[in-house]
C-alpha positions as CSV (number, residue, x, y, z in Angstrom):
1,M,92.1,83.1,110.4
2,E,93.2,79.2,109.7
3,G,92.2,79.4,106.0
4,N,93.9,76.1,105.6
5,T,92.6,74.1,108.2
6,Y,89.0,74.8,107.3
7,D,90.1,74.1,103.7
8,Q,91.2,70.3,104.9
9,V,88.8,69.9,107.3
10,S,84.9,71.1,106.2
11,Y,83.5,72.5,109.2
12,S,79.5,71.9,109.7
13,H,78.2,75.3,110.2
14,L,74.5,74.8,111.5
15,P,71.9,77.5,111.7
16,T,70.5,78.0,114.9
17,T,68.0,80.7,116.0
18,E,70.1,83.0,118.1
19,T,72.1,83.7,114.6
20,H,69.1,85.0,112.7
21,P,68.6,88.7,112.0
22,D,64.6,88.3,112.9
23,R,65.9,87.2,116.5
24,L,68.1,90.3,116.6
25,A,65.6,92.7,115.6
26,M,62.8,91.5,118.5
27,L,65.3,91.9,121.3
28,A,66.6,95.6,120.0
29,R,62.9,96.1,120.0
30,L,62.4,94.7,123.4
31,R,65.5,96.8,125.0
32,G,63.5,100.2,123.1
33,L,65.3,100.5,119.9
34,N,64.4,100.9,116.5
35,P,66.2,98.4,114.4
36,P,66.1,97.8,110.8
37,P,63.1,95.9,109.4
38,V,64.8,92.8,108.7
39,D,62.2,91.8,105.7
40,R,64.2,94.0,103.7
41,A,67.5,94.5,105.7
42,R,71.5,94.1,104.4
43,V,73.2,91.5,106.5
44,L,76.6,90.9,106.5
45,D,78.1,87.2,108.2
46,L,82.1,87.1,109.1
47,G,83.3,84.0,108.9
48,A,80.5,82.5,107.1
49,N,82.2,79.2,105.9
50,E,79.9,77.9,103.5
51,G,76.7,79.9,104.1
52,G,75.4,77.3,106.6
53,C,73.9,79.9,108.3
54,L,73.5,82.5,105.7
55,I,71.6,80.1,103.2
56,P,68.7,79.1,105.5
57,M,68.8,83.0,106.2
58,A,68.4,84.1,102.8
59,L,65.7,81.3,102.0
60,S,63.6,82.7,105.0
61,L,64.3,86.2,104.3
62,P,63.8,86.8,100.6
63,H,63.7,90.2,99.6
64,A,66.6,91.0,102.4
65,Q,70.4,90.9,100.7
66,F,73.0,88.6,102.3
67,T,77.0,88.8,101.9
68,G,79.1,86.4,103.7
69,I,83.0,86.4,103.9
70,D,85.2,83.7,104.8
71,F,89.3,83.1,104.3
72,A,88.9,79.8,103.5
73,A,88.4,78.9,99.7
74,A,87.3,75.8,99.6
75,P,84.1,76.2,101.8
76,V,83.3,79.4,100.0
77,E,83.1,78.0,96.4
78,R,81.2,74.9,97.8
79,G,78.6,78.0,99.2
80,N,77.8,79.4,96.2
81,N,77.8,76.6,94.3
82,I,74.8,76.1,96.4
83,I,73.5,79.2,95.8
84,G,73.6,78.6,92.4
85,E,71.7,75.3,92.8
86,L,68.8,76.8,94.8
87,G,68.7,80.1,92.4
88,L,69.3,82.6,95.5
89,G,69.5,86.2,94.1
90,N,70.2,87.3,97.4
91,A,73.0,85.8,98.8
92,R,76.6,86.0,98.0
93,L,79.9,84.7,99.6
94,I,83.1,86.5,99.3
95,Q,87.0,85.1,100.0
96,M,88.5,87.4,101.8
97,N,90.7,87.9,105.0
98,L,88.8,90.1,107.6
99,L,91.4,92.2,108.1
100,D,91.3,93.4,104.2
101,V,87.2,94.6,105.2
102,G,87.0,98.2,104.5
103,A,84.0,100.7,104.0
104,S,84.1,99.8,100.2
105,L,81.9,96.5,101.2
106,G,79.5,98.6,102.3
107,E,76.9,99.4,105.2
108,F,74.8,96.4,107.0
109,D,72.0,96.4,108.9
110,Y,72.8,93.3,110.6
111,V,76.4,92.0,111.3
112,I,76.8,88.5,112.8
113,A,80.1,86.9,113.6
114,H,79.0,83.6,115.2
115,G,82.0,80.8,116.4
116,L,85.0,83.4,115.1
117,Y,85.7,86.0,117.9
118,A,87.7,83.2,120.6
119,W,88.8,81.2,117.4
120,T,91.3,84.2,116.4
121,P,94.3,85.9,116.6
122,E,93.7,89.4,118.6
123,A,94.1,91.4,115.4
124,V,91.4,89.8,113.8
125,R,88.8,90.0,117.1
126,D,89.4,93.5,117.2
127,K,88.8,93.6,113.4
128,V,85.5,91.4,113.8
129,L,84.4,94.7,116.2
130,A,85.7,97.6,113.9
131,I,83.5,95.8,111.3
132,A,80.9,95.6,113.2
133,S,80.8,99.4,114.4
134,A,82.4,101.0,110.8
135,N,80.1,98.8,108.5
136,L,77.3,98.7,111.0
137,S,74.2,101.0,109.8
138,R,73.0,103.7,112.4
139,T,70.3,101.5,114.0
140,G,71.9,98.6,112.7
141,I,72.5,95.6,115.4
142,A,75.7,93.5,115.5
143,M,76.1,90.1,117.2
144,V,78.9,88.2,118.0
145,S,79.2,84.7,119.8
146,Y,82.3,83.7,122.0
147,N,83.5,81.7,124.7
148,T,83.6,83.1,128.3
149,Y,84.8,82.6,131.7
150,P,84.9,81.1,134.2
151,G,82.7,78.1,132.0
152,A,85.2,78.0,129.5
153,Y,88.1,77.0,131.7
154,E,86.2,73.4,131.6
155,R,86.8,73.6,127.5
156,T,90.2,75.1,128.2
157,M,91.8,71.9,130.1
158,L,90.1,69.5,127.8
159,R,91.5,71.7,124.8
160,D,95.0,70.8,126.9
161,M,94.3,66.9,127.1
162,M,93.7,66.8,123.0
163,L,96.8,68.9,122.3
164,F,98.9,67.0,124.8
165,H,98.0,63.7,123.4
166,A,97.4,64.2,119.7
167,D,101.4,66.2,120.0
168,G,103.2,64.8,117.4
169,A,100.4,64.1,114.9
170,V,100.0,65.8,111.8
171,E,97.3,65.0,109.6
172,P,94.0,66.1,110.7
173,A,92.2,62.6,110.9
174,D,95.3,61.8,113.3
175,R,95.0,64.8,115.4
176,I,91.1,64.1,115.4
177,R,91.4,60.4,116.5
178,Q,94.0,61.1,119.2
179,A,91.8,63.5,120.3
180,R,88.7,61.2,120.7
181,A,91.1,58.5,122.6
182,I,91.8,60.8,125.1
183,L,88.5,61.7,125.7
184,A,87.4,58.4,125.6
185,L,89.8,57.6,128.7
186,M,88.7,60.8,130.7
187,A,84.9,59.8,130.4
188,R,85.6,56.6,131.9
189,A,88.6,57.1,133.9
190,N,86.7,57.1,137.5
191,P,82.8,56.6,137.5
192,E,83.0,57.6,141.0
193,A,84.8,60.6,140.5
194,K,83.3,63.9,142.4
195,G,83.7,67.6,142.4
196,I,86.0,69.1,139.1
197,A,87.0,65.5,138.0
198,R,83.2,64.4,137.4
199,T,82.4,67.7,135.8
200,I,84.9,67.2,133.3
201,A,84.5,63.4,132.5
202,Q,80.9,64.5,131.9
203,E,82.1,67.7,129.4
204,A,84.4,64.5,127.6
205,E,81.1,62.4,127.5
206,R,79.5,65.2,126.1
207,T,82.3,66.9,123.1
208,L,82.5,62.6,122.1
209,L,79.3,63.1,120.4
210,R,79.9,66.2,118.7
211,R,81.3,65.8,115.0
212,D,85.0,65.6,114.1
213,S,84.9,68.8,112.8
214,A,83.3,70.3,115.8
215,I,86.5,68.7,117.6
216,F,89.1,69.9,115.1
217,H,88.4,73.5,115.0
218,D,86.5,74.8,118.2
219,Y,88.8,72.4,120.5
220,M,92.3,72.2,118.7
221,S,92.6,75.4,116.5
222,D,95.5,77.2,117.0
223,V,94.1,79.9,118.9
224,Y,91.5,79.4,121.8
225,Q,90.6,83.1,123.7
226,P,87.9,82.9,125.9
227,V,87.0,86.2,127.7
228,Y,85.3,87.7,130.5
229,F,81.8,89.0,129.6
230,R,82.8,92.3,130.9
231,D,85.7,92.5,129.1
232,F,84.2,91.9,125.9
233,V,81.9,94.9,126.7
234,A,85.0,96.8,127.5
235,H,86.3,95.5,124.3
236,A,83.2,96.5,122.0
237,A,82.8,100.3,123.8
238,R,86.4,100.9,122.4
239,H,84.8,100.8,119.0
240,G,81.5,103.0,120.0
241,L,79.2,99.9,120.9
242,A,77.0,98.9,123.7
243,Y,75.8,96.0,124.7
244,V,71.9,95.5,123.8
245,E,71.1,91.8,125.2
246,D,72.1,88.3,124.6
247,A,70.1,86.0,122.1
248,S,69.8,82.7,124.0
249,V,67.1,83.5,126.2
250,I,67.1,80.4,128.1
251,D,70.4,81.3,129.3
252,T,69.9,85.0,130.3
253,W,66.3,85.0,132.1
254,N,65.9,81.6,133.6
255,V,68.6,81.9,136.1
256,S,68.6,79.1,138.8
257,L,70.3,80.7,141.4
258,T,67.9,81.6,145.1
259,S,66.1,84.5,145.1
260,E,68.6,85.4,148.1
261,V,71.3,85.0,145.7
262,Q,70.0,87.4,143.1
263,E,69.3,90.1,145.5
264,S,72.6,90.1,146.8
265,V,74.0,90.1,143.3
266,R,71.4,93.6,142.7
267,Q,73.0,94.9,145.8
268,I,77.2,94.3,144.6
269,A,76.0,96.0,141.1
270,A,74.0,98.7,142.6
271,G,72.3,99.8,139.4
272,D,75.6,98.8,137.0
273,R,73.9,96.2,134.4
274,I,77.0,94.6,133.2
275,L,78.3,93.9,136.5
276,Q,74.9,92.3,137.3
277,E,75.5,90.2,134.5
278,Q,78.9,89.7,135.1
279,Y,78.5,88.8,138.9
280,L,75.8,86.2,137.3
281,D,77.9,84.7,134.7
282,L,80.5,83.9,137.6
283,L,78.0,82.3,140.2
284,R,76.3,80.4,136.9
285,V,79.6,79.1,135.9
286,R,78.6,80.4,132.1
287,H,80.6,79.5,128.8
288,F,79.2,81.1,126.0
289,R,77.5,84.1,124.9
290,C,75.7,85.6,121.9
291,S,76.1,89.4,122.8
292,L,74.0,91.8,120.6
293,L,76.1,94.9,120.2
294,C,74.6,99.0,118.7
295,H,76.3,102.1,118.3
296,D,76.6,103.5,121.9
297,S,74.6,106.9,120.5
298,S,71.4,104.4,120.4
299,A,71.2,103.8,124.1
300,P,69.4,100.8,124.7
301,R,67.1,100.5,127.9
302,R,68.1,98.9,131.0
303,D,64.7,97.1,131.4
304,W,62.6,95.6,128.5
305,V,59.4,97.8,127.2
306,N,57.0,94.9,127.0
307,A,54.4,97.2,124.8
308,Q,56.9,96.8,121.9
309,A,56.0,93.0,121.9
310,A,52.4,94.0,120.4
311,G,52.3,93.7,117.1
312,M,54.7,91.4,116.7
313,F,54.2,87.0,116.1
314,A,54.3,84.0,119.0
315,A,54.9,80.7,117.8
316,S,55.1,78.0,120.2
317,S,55.6,74.0,119.9
318,V,55.0,73.7,123.6
319,Q,53.2,70.5,124.7
320,E,50.5,69.9,127.3
321,T,50.8,67.2,129.1
322,A,48.2,68.0,131.3
323,P,45.4,70.7,131.8
324,G,47.1,73.6,132.4
325,T,51.0,71.9,132.3
326,F,52.8,72.9,129.5
327,V,56.4,71.6,128.5
328,S,58.9,73.2,126.0
329,T,60.6,71.3,123.4
330,P,63.9,72.6,125.8
331,G,62.5,71.3,128.4
332,V,60.8,74.3,130.0
333,R,57.9,73.2,132.4
334,M,55.1,75.2,133.6
335,E,52.1,74.7,135.8
336,T,49.3,77.7,135.4
337,A,45.3,78.2,136.0
338,H,45.6,81.4,134.6
339,A,42.9,80.8,131.6
340,G,44.2,83.6,129.4
341,V,47.9,81.8,129.7
342,V,46.3,78.6,129.0
343,E,44.4,79.7,126.0
344,F,46.7,81.8,124.3
345,L,49.4,78.4,124.5
346,R,47.1,76.1,123.3
347,R,46.1,78.8,120.5
348,C,49.9,79.0,119.4
349,R,50.1,75.3,119.5
350,E,47.5,74.8,117.5
351,H,48.9,76.7,114.7
352,W,52.5,75.8,115.1
353,P,54.9,76.2,113.2
354,E,52.7,79.1,111.7
355,A,52.8,82.0,114.3
356,L,50.4,84.3,115.1
357,P,50.2,88.0,115.7
358,I,50.5,89.4,119.7
359,A,47.3,91.6,120.4
360,E,48.4,94.8,122.2
361,Q,46.5,93.5,125.4
362,E,48.7,90.1,125.1
363,S,52.3,91.9,124.9
364,D,53.0,91.5,129.0
365,M,52.2,88.0,128.6
366,A,53.7,87.0,125.4
367,V,57.2,88.9,126.8
368,A,57.0,86.7,130.2
369,L,56.1,83.2,128.1
370,F,59.1,84.2,125.9
371,Q,61.3,84.9,128.7
372,R,60.7,81.6,130.4
373,G,61.2,79.5,127.1
374,L,57.8,78.5,126.3
375,I,56.9,80.8,123.2
376,E,59.1,82.2,120.4
377,L,58.5,86.1,119.7
378,R,59.3,87.7,115.8
379,T,58.9,90.6,114.0
380,V,58.0,88.9,110.9
381,P,55.8,85.9,110.7
382,G,57.9,83.5,109.3
383,L,58.0,81.0,106.0
384,A,57.0,77.6,107.7
385,K,53.5,76.6,107.4
386,R,51.4,73.6,108.0
387,A,50.7,71.1,105.3
388,G,49.0,71.8,102.5
389,D,47.2,70.2,99.5
390,R,50.3,69.7,97.9
391,S,52.6,70.0,100.4
392,L,55.8,72.1,99.4
393,A,59.1,71.2,101.4
394,S,61.7,74.0,101.7
395,P,64.2,73.8,98.6
396,L,66.7,73.7,100.9
397,A,66.3,71.1,102.5
398,R,65.4,68.9,99.8
399,Y,69.1,69.3,98.4
400,Q,70.4,68.7,101.8
401,V,68.6,65.3,102.0
402,R,69.9,64.4,99.4
403,R,73.3,64.2,100.4
404,G,73.0,63.5,104.0
405,P,70.6,63.3,107.3
406,T,71.5,66.5,108.3
407,V,68.8,69.4,107.2
408,S,68.3,73.1,107.5
409,T,64.6,74.0,108.7
410,L,62.7,77.2,108.2
411,L,63.1,78.1,111.5
412,H,66.6,78.4,111.4
413,T,67.2,75.4,113.4
414,A,69.0,72.1,112.1
415,V,67.0,68.4,112.5
416,E,68.4,65.4,111.4
417,I,66.3,63.2,109.5
418,P,67.9,59.5,110.0
419,H,65.9,56.9,108.3
420,S,65.9,56.8,104.6
421,A,62.5,56.4,103.8
422,A,61.8,59.8,105.7
423,R,64.4,61.2,103.6
424,E,62.8,60.1,100.3
425,F,59.5,60.9,101.6
426,L,60.7,64.7,102.4
427,M,61.9,64.5,98.1
428,L,58.7,63.9,96.9
429,L,57.3,66.9,98.6
430,D,57.4,69.5,95.6
431,G,54.3,70.6,95.5
432,T,53.1,69.0,92.7
433,R,51.5,65.7,94.6
434,D,48.4,65.1,96.5
435,R,48.4,63.0,99.5
436,P,47.0,60.1,97.5
437,A,50.0,60.6,95.1
438,L,52.2,60.5,97.6
439,A,51.0,57.7,99.4
440,R,51.3,55.6,95.8
441,E,54.8,56.5,95.5
442,S,56.2,56.4,98.5
443,V,54.3,52.6,99.0
444,C,52.7,53.3,102.2
445,S,49.0,54.2,103.5
446,L,47.1,58.2,103.4
447,D,47.1,57.9,107.6
448,Q,51.0,57.3,107.2
449,V,51.5,60.4,104.6
450,D,49.6,62.1,107.1
451,R,51.9,61.5,110.1
452,E,54.7,62.5,107.8
453,L,53.6,65.3,106.4
454,E,52.6,66.5,110.3
455,N,56.1,65.2,111.2
456,A,57.8,67.2,108.5
457,A,55.4,70.7,109.5
458,S,56.1,70.5,113.1
459,H,59.9,70.6,112.0
460,G,59.4,73.5,110.3
461,L,60.3,72.4,106.4
462,L,57.0,73.0,104.9
463,L,56.0,76.3,102.8
464,G,52.8,75.2,102.8
């Protein structure tokens, strides 16, 4: 592991819904498994950095226990300082080499390795899966994210260009500067470019928008080894692990291929689920996966068990742009005249960010809407609330907003608060001030206070 580089350049490790243990538990249940309840689970985060994912998890599941491991000393120290300042008694970060992890570390219900597998030497990649097997409880779930071929060839091409242009530069800041220079050249090299040249130019444009730390660590690391999905599954199988599902629902279920092509893939795969997934990756040029794994003795179901959604919780920030027309935050659009679906989505939207229990008769509908990317499914209701009389914002968000515009939400996402006035308003939300007090101290009207509170609630920043 590259401990020195992560000590030199701090990595912005932000939360994503795909890494939260509740997402893993929910998907495992829908595959017919019986994963441990997340509200009191033991969670291990491999390559935790300074706890950018782990700390929000610990806040959202206060009765669960979280352990993070990273080889770099400086991020671990920073993260433990944050844990101490927030008074989180259910989280800890340990500075150690993953290769030294053994049975003494303990058993965990959920093991998460996000942004690690494709960026580490072969021995470490193998150890990640060894830990995901040896330290995983009998019914536990592991999640490993990685770059996949064939889509990863685009990043490999850009990476080669960056490394070529930065050859000779030693200091991280110089290497990042040279990388950005060649990306800018590639992005504007030929506005009329077609085919692969245009694809790479567009990827360069997107990469230029990323943080310096992402360019340095994700693109310019000493090791970068994407894999084909089938090869990853075979590697996991050598450690007694079976593929369950992928955490990214949009990528998995919203397949932008014709029905004829999808039918051809089913015929080629002839019932082999892994082979079918691999062909879909090839045809869609997929570049990234967050794959869930379980002990192979657990035998996940091939098809989803929709009935398992009954008793779960649904939440949605979907917008109804016209009667019966709904658009989700990721941009998924659906038109429906089905009265039950319309009523369900309107009810979810009305209560957002709070989650509603799913009745037995709603399970099929809820799963279908989840697969479309229109709602979230959870095994626990979550902590995010609508604004109360004396609104209280997440203590982590109030801690982070004093140090920069990026904050972690109670929905396990990250949000930017670019305006200083909005950041100052968030810092006032400590549960002691009612709306008139907030108006006085922020020097704004009650209507403005209501709008700010609604905005904070919609992003999942309020505990009440």
